C-alpha positions, 0 to 999 in steps of 0.5 A, spaced: 797 364 340 798 359 335 795 351 335 803 349 337 803 352 343 795 351 344 797 343 344 803 344 349 798 347 353 792 341 354 799 337 355 802 340 361 795 340 364 793 333 362 800 329 362 802 327 370 807 322 371 804 317 368 799 318 362 793 314 362 791 315 355 797 312 354 797 306 358 791 305 356 791 305 349 797 301 350 793 295 353 788 296 350 792 293 343 794 288 347 793 282 343 792 277 349 795 275 357 803 276 356 802 282 351 799 285 356 804 283 362 810 286 356 807 292 356 805 295 363 812 291 366 815 295 361 812 302 362 813 303 369 821 300 369 821 306 362 817 311 367 823 310 373 829 307 370 832 305 377 825 300 377 825 293 376 819 290 377 816 282 376 808 280 375 807 274 379 800 270 377 794 268 384 792 261 382 786 260 387 785 252 387 793 251 389 793 258 393 800 259 391 803 264 386 805 262 379 808 264 372 812 270 375 814 274 369 820 280 368 822 284 362 829 284 360 829 289 354 824 287 349 823 281 350 819 278 357 821 272 361 817 267 364 819 263 370 815 257 371 815 256 379 810 255 385 810 259 390 805 258 396 802 263 399 802 261 407 810 262 405 809 269 404 810 274 409 805 274 414 803 281 413 803 281 406 799 275 407 793 278 411 792 285 407 792 282 400 789 273 400 787 271 407 785 276 412 783 272 417 790 270 419 789 275 423 786 271 428 789 266 426 782 261 425 781 257 420 773 256 420 770 264 419 772 270 417 776 275 420 771 281 424 777 285 422 778 283 415 775 288 410 780 293 414 786 290 412 784 287 406 782 296 404 790 297 404 793 299 397 800 296 398 805 293 403 812 295 403 816 289 405 822 290 411 828 288 409 828 283 414 823 279 409 827 279 403 828 272 403 821 270 403 820 274 396 827 272 394 822 268 388 818 273 387 824 280 386 827 283 380 832 286 384 836 281 389 840 286 393 835 291 394 833 297 399 826 298 397 820 295 395 813 296 394 807 290 393 800 292 390 795 286 387 792 287 380 783 285 383 778 284 380 772 287 385 773 281 390 778 276 387 785 277 386 789 276 379 796 277 381 801 281 385 806 286 383 813 287 386 817 293 384 824 293 387 829 298 387 837 299 390 835 307 392 831 308 400 825 310 401 823 310 393 816 309 395 813 314 399 805 315 399 805 320 393 808 315 388 803 309 390 796 313 390 800 315 383 801 307 381 794 306 383 791 308 376 796 304 372 795 298 375 788 298 375 787 299 367 792 293 367 788 288 373 782 290 368 787 288 361 788 282 364 780 280 366 778 282 360 783 275 357 783 272 362 775 271 361 775 271 355 779 265 355 776 261 361 770 263 363 763 261 358 760 267 355 753 268 358 757 269 366 753 276 368 760 278 371 763 277 364 759 282 361 759 286 366 767 287 365 765 288 358 760 294 359 766 297 363 771 296 359 766 298 352 764 304 356 771 307 358 774 306 351 769 309 348 770 316 354 777 316 352 775 315 344 771 321 345 776 325 348 782 324 342 775 325 338 775 332 340 781 333 341 782 332 335 777 335 331 779 340 335 786 341 332 783 340 326 778 346 326 785 352 328 788 348 323 783 350 318 782 357 321 789 358 320 789 356 313 783 361 312 788 366 314 793 365 310 789 364 304 786 372 305 792 375 307 795 373 301 788 376 297 790 382 300 796 382 297 795 381 291 788 385 290 790 392 293 796 391 299 793 399 301 785 397 302 783 399 309 777 395 307 781 388 307 786 390 312 780 391 317 777 385 315 782 381 316 784 384 323 776 382 324 778 375 322 785 374 326 782 377 332 776 372 332 782 366 332 785 370 337 778 370 341 777 363 339 783 360 341 783 364 348 776 360 349 779 354 347 786 355 352 780 356 357 775 351 356 781 347 357 783 350 364 776 349 367 776 341 365 782 340 368 779 344 374 773 339 374 778 333 373 782 335 379 775 336 383 773 329 381 779 327 384 779 330 391 772 328 391 773 320 389 779 320 395 774 323 400 768 319 399 774 313 398 776 316 406 769 315 407 768 309 406 773 307 409 771 310 414 765 306 414 767 300 414 772 300 421 767 303 425 762 296 422 767 291 425 769 295 431 762 295 432 761 287 430 767 286 434 763 290 441 757 286 439 761 279 442 766 277 447 773 278 449 777 277 454 779 285 457 787 285 456 788 280 450 783 285 446 786 291 448 792 288 445 788 286 439 786 293 438 794 296 439 796 290 433 790 294 429 792 301 430 800 299 428 796 295 421 792 301 420 794 307 421 801 304 418 804 306 424 811 303 428 809 305 436 802 305 440 801 304 447 794 305 451 794 306 457 789 305 463 788 309 470 790 306 476 786 303 482 786 310 485 784 314 479 791 318 480 796 315 475 796 313 467 800 305 467 801 302 460 797 296 460 798 294 452 802 297 447 807 297 440 813 299 439 816 300 446 821 296 450 817 291 454 822 293 460 821 301 459 814 300 458 813 296 464 816 302 469 811 307 465 808 311 471 804 319 468 801 322 474 794 326 471 795 333 469 803 331 468 807 330 461 803 329 454 799 323 456 797 327 464 795 334 460 790 330 456 787 326 461 786 331 466 783 337 461 779 330 458 782 334 450 785 330 445 792 332 442 794 332 436 801 335 433 804 335 426 811 338 428 813 338 434 812 346 436 804 345 436 805 342 443 807 349 447 801 348 451 805 342 454 811 339 456 813 331 456 816 328 461 821 322 461 816 318 461 812 319 456 815 323 451 816 320 443 821 319 438 816 323 432 815 329 431 808 327 430 803 324 434 795 324 436 793 322 444 787 321 445 782 321 452 779 314 453 772 318 456 765 315 456 759 318 461 764 323 463 768 317 466 776 316 463 779 310 461 786 311 460 788 314 453 791 312 447 797 314 444 799 313 436 805 316 434 812 314 429 808 313 421 812 308 418 812 313 412 815 318 415 810 323 414 806 327 419 799 324 420 793 327 417 785 330 419 783 323 416 787 318 422 786 324 427 778 323 426 778 316 426 783 316 432 777 320 435 772 315 433 775 309 435 778 312 443 770 312 443 768 305 442 774 303 446 773 308 452 765 305 452 767 297 451 772 299 457 768 303 462 761 298 461 765 292 462 768 296 468 762 297 471 759 290 470 765 287 474 763 293 480 756 290 478 757 284 480 762 285 485 757 288 489 751 283 488 
């Protein structure tokens, strides 16, 4: 294994779909804000020829998107326009700009604001194309994704990527773009803070310190790689010199031949050690990424519990709260269908009290007896049902009323103090992917809290009636 093979091995282990070191170096060399935008948009469109990207800066004082940039070949095109935030799709506004719009309140921040704000991207429907026409770089797009570029809590700009291909932005692709987007946001923040904020602001010093630390790490990795390459080249030159001396002095000298073999063995051993070290570093990076993802998921779950507890601590109309929670489940889990089924007064039949994604006329007629179908089985056994594919649900037989129109779904019993309040059903992920274990855990937590609220209010209502 020579130096070229080692270099190829290094490249295969470190270069993913997006080369973070390459994009970091490009953005760092940019002299101003427009240079950063030029490099960033060009990098995205070069990676996927069918993509077209635009970047619109957010101006807080006017609460609007201004200065929309697009790249055409080697030229950066700028359009000076003003797009008020309230003219964008409402769901996009709730996710990135005005989370409190969920309750249509202007006097306080929404209790579920952090839950919506945690979403990393937004995929608009074709029905929202008219509201995004000033921002999308492709007129007749079939797939589109919007991602905010932010510095901590401050939104700097909105990135819009569109293509004429359908279903082009899966969860895996969006996840791979997040580090690239973060690097661009960091570079933009550095230039914006350098030109628009006083040098003594603590936040700017922290940003510059973080950027300097990141660049120092990149520099150290580059230096180590260069040292390893030069060391291999030096050893190869020494081997060539020794071989030439041995041939010139005495080709038949056994002592020189043994020394040559020893040096060769040492070089091969060093190359193997170098390859092993590279593999260990790659494994460590993969483990770090997995740990960061688990930590992020845990943080989102904790924020989720905080917000739900805060909602439960306030007074809400029971029916309005149920509809609100169903709507939030659809937004937070990225699903198209959710239903909350409650027991009738006789305690024998489940009926839909709140839903989304089901025809209203059909939902009003749905009645499932305890023990029948999927929801009836969950209510009777008081056990949750998590199905990734249809074959996993062999233990129950769906009825014509509660049949799901997707292969993956979650059904959770709402039980508190050994009392059954109903069943919560989640299905039809918008991205077409099956539900994950994290979705199931969050559904169980939400179901327990929702059951606590529903049964607690029912007990309060009964106590008031007896009094």
